[in-house]
N, C-alpha and C positions, 0 to 999 in steps of 0.2 A: 504494498499499499503506499511506503514511504515513496518508492521508485516511482510512484504515479502522483506524487505531489501530495500526498493525503497525510500529513504528519499528526500521530498522536491516536492512530486507528488499530485497532486491534481485532483481529479475527482469526479462530483456530476451526481446521476440519477435524474431524474424528471419526475412525470405526468402532464399532461396539457388537459384540456378541448379547443378542436380547433372547429372550424367552417369553411364551403368552402369560399373560396374570393367572394366577392361581397354579402356576408349574410347583409341583413338590420341593421344598427346600431341599431335599437328599438329591432331586436331579441337579437344581441349581449348585450345588456343592460340587457335584459331579463335575458339571460343564466348567466351572470358576476351576478348580483342580487342574483339569486337561486343556484348559487355555494357557494356564499358569506353567505347565510342563511344556507345554509346545512352544511358549516364548524361550524357554532358558535352551532349545535344540543349539547346539555349539554353532557360531557363527552366524546364527540368524538377525540375532540386534544388530551386530556390526553390519551385515549387508543391507538390511533395512535402511538402518542410519545413512550409509555411506552411497547407495546406490539410489534408495527413494526418499532419503529426507525424512523416514518415519521414526517417531519417537516413541517405543513401546512405553505403556505406563500400567504397569501390573497392580494397580489400585482395588480390583474387585468390586462386586457391586454394590457395598455399602458407600464406598466413596466414590462412585460415578453420579450417584445424585448431587452430591456437594458439588462436583466438576458441572453440572450442568447447570445449577443454580447462577453461577458465576458468569456464564455469555446474558443469562436471562435477566440479572440485575444489570450490566453493564448495556445492554441495549435496550430495556426498558427506559432506563435514564435517558438515553440518546432519543428515543422517541417521544417521551414526554417533554425534553428540556426544548425539543425541535418543533413541537407540536405536530408531530407526523400523523397524518390519518389516513386510514385505506381510501382508495377511491370508489 
């Protein structure tokens, strides 16, 4: 964004593994454990970072909610301060 002349603008893109609402906690725990194991494959983290610019964040499901709150707060403020309305 800075290269486009927009200073002070911050945005992130992310990918996440999701499950339907009501998925049993045991299944969610297995999914999380499997994802964490996969992220530790030798060389994977380095390749994703070097080749694709991807930063793996193994925070687990509970921390993801807090991660989502941040851009909601930021963009909510931008919308309110600039009185942005849907067309």
